[in-house]
N, C-alpha and C positions, 0 to 999 in steps of 0.2 A: 682373429686378431691375435694376439701373444702380449703377454707384461710386458715385456721389453718396449714394445712400441706404444703402450700406455705412458709409460714412465716419459718417455721422448716430450710425448703432449704435457703431461706435467711441466717438465721443464721450461719449454715452451709458453704453457699458459703462465706461469709465475713468472717469468720476469716481460711477457706481454700484460700482466697489469700493471706489474711496478713501473712500467712506465709512463703509469695515469698515476702513479704518486706526484702530491701536490702539495706546497706551502698552503693552498688556501683549504680549510679545515674543515671545509661543508665539502669539497670535492673529495679530500684524504678520508675522511670520514666515512663516505656511500663508497670510494671505492675500496677500502678495506670492510665494509659492510657484504659488497657481492661477492669480492674474494672470499671471505667465508664460507656463505652464503653457498658458492659455487663448488665449494670442496664436502660441506655439508650434503649437498642434493649429492654428490658422489657418493659419499658414505650410504646414502639411504638406499641410492640404486643399488650398491654392494648388498645391505640387509635384505631388500625384494629380491636379487638374483639369486641369493643364497637362499631363501625363503621356497623357492620355484626351483631350484632345484638343477638353473642353468650350468650350464655346460661351460667351460674357462673362455670362448670364443665369445659366445653371448656375454657371459657378464663383465667382459673386458667392452665391449662394444656398447653396453650399457652404460658403464663407466665414465667411458670419453662421450657419447649424449652427455650423459649427467655434467659431467666438465667445464664443456664447450656449451650450453644451452644459453646461457644467459653472457655470452662475450661479447654479444654486445649491447650489454649495458655498460661498461667501462666510457663506450666513446659517448654512450649516450646522456649519461649525467655528468660529463665534461663539456660537452660540447652546448647541451640546451639545459643544463644545471636541474632536471627533472627524470623520475622515473615513470610519469603518465607519458604513456605510447600516444595519447591522441592528442597531447601538446608537443610535440616532438619527434618521432618515428618509431614502427614497430621494430621492435628490441631484436626481435626472433629473426624479421628477415635482415635488419642491421648485422647479426651474428654470423648470419649465413653467411653473407658478403666478406665480412671483415674475412671469414677461416678460407673462402674461394679467392683471395686476393693474395692471402701469403702461404695459400696453396699446403697449408698445415698436415692435410687427410694425405700427400702425395702417397706416402707407404701403403695407403691401406688399398685393396683391390676399388675397382670404381663400385660394384654393386652394395660394396658395403659405406661408401662414401654417400652415396647418393643416401643409402638410409640415415648415415647422423643427419645431413642436410636436411630431411625432408621432417625428421623427429624435432629436431631445433624449430623446425619452422614450425610443427605442430602444437609446440609444446603451450600457447599461451593462446591459442585459438579456441571459442567459443565451447565447438565442436572439431571432432577430429575429421577430416573430410573423408568422406566414404569410398575415394575413390584408391583410400591406402592398401593394402594388401594385408595378408595376415602378419608377416613377421615385423611391417611398420607399426603396424596396429599396436602391437604388442611392447613393442621398444617406445611406441609416443604414451602408452596409458601409464608404463613404467619411469618415462619421465616426470609427465605428469603429477606422477604421485608423490616420486619424492621431493620434487618442487613444493606442492602443495603443505607436505610435511615439514618442509624447511621453515615457510613462509609463517607456518605458526608458531616455531620454534623463534623467529626472526620479532614477531608479535611479541610473545612473551615477554622477550627481551626487554623490547622496544618498552612497555605498556609499564615494566619495572620504574623504568627514568623518565620516561616522557614529561613527567611532571616538571624533574632538575633540567632537561637537557632534549625539549621537542625536534624533531626532524622533519623539518617540511618536508622533505622527497616521500616519508613516509607516510604521510599524510597527505599525501594527494591534492592538498590547495583544499581541501573540504573542509566545511563547519562544525566547528567541536560543540553541539548544539543536542538537548532531549530526543531531538524528533527523529522517526528513523519512516522509514518504508514500508503500509500496509501491503503492499504489492510484492516487497520481495519475504516481508513474512509470509505471505501466501505461499510466494514458492519452495519456502522450505517446507512449510506443512505439509504441500504435496512432492517432497522428495526431490524438488528440483532445483540445478545449480544454477543461482539467479547471475541475470545479467549484468555489468556492471556500465552499461553506458549512459544510465542517466540518473548517479548515484550524488545525492544533493550533502548529504552529512557524515561524519566517521563512523557513527553509527549505523550509518546505511554502509559503509565499507566492513564491520564487524558483521552486517548478518550479510554480505556476501562472502568474505571468509569464511562462515561455519557455515552456509550452502556448498561451500569445495568437500563436504563430506560426499555427498550425493553424487559427487563425480571420481570417487577412488574406486579402485577396481582390485587392488591385493588386498586378501585378510593380511598380510601381514603389517598394507599400509594401517588400516582398521587399527590394529595390533596397539601401533606405535601413538598412535594419536590418546588411543584408553591411556596407555600408560604413564604417557607425559600431561595428561589430566589440561589435552588444547581445546576443548569444548568447554570445561569451566570456566578457563581462563578468559577464552574470549565471549562469552556468555556474560563474565562477571563485571563486565565496561560497559554492558547495555545496562538501558535503566531498567532497575528490579521489580518489576509489574508480573500480572501475575500471565501474561503472553509470553513474557519472553523465560516465565519460571518452566510455562508447558512446551514451549520450544527445544527447552533444553533438556526436558523428560522424553519429548518426541525424538530428539536426534540420539541422545544415550540409547533408546530403546530401540531405533535403527542400526546403531553399531552392533549393541548385544543381539539384531536378527542375522545382521552377518557374523559376524565374530562365532556364532551358535550352527550355520551352517556349513556344509560339507565339503562347498567348491570352494579352493584358491584362490578362485578370480572369480571377479560377476562377468557380466556378459554384457 
């Protein structure tokens, strides 16, 4: 893959997204949110690619996956007025369907097309399927890291304006009450990414987002999490009790250990 082809994809992306611009302010707000998110995930993918020393072809492949990873979100929010897959449909699989229908990747060799589709389909799974080969696994991990990093940014921006401008699409219909799940807390203290299957409150969602740290794979991702203070930002929105303070210290210690290690990629 060369730079010229990626620019063709960028032009198609812009035209496709703007076809969803609407006079409905709820729809327009969330279309623009996901438009910027996609571009920021692409930027994160470029940073991680550079930190890993990828060659030009693999770098642009990673950026293409990142650019298109949420292409299903635009139809999802317009049709269902939600980003909650369980109340609509799997946005990753919807995105693959959109790309296949438009034949956007026709200029790529079949093996690269298939890799892009697989990585997009994998980006929102709880776990990457064991059937992935090494190249697919690498690119699936890369886009998942890049995606998580920007969702942290989205949350930081949203929390700053939430009181004056709430967005139901980001709150996922959850109750904003002080309770949080002890099961989720246990997952984090055991360095596990939490399942989002049974979230009941906004605090549960915040804990689930914090648990993403344990599913990051590239040292650059940890460096960026630390640089932008994402852990403190999310933890500060939880009840400030002893358990949360211990959790914050536990996660920061985990990040310290990864950054101090010699490997650029976690297993």
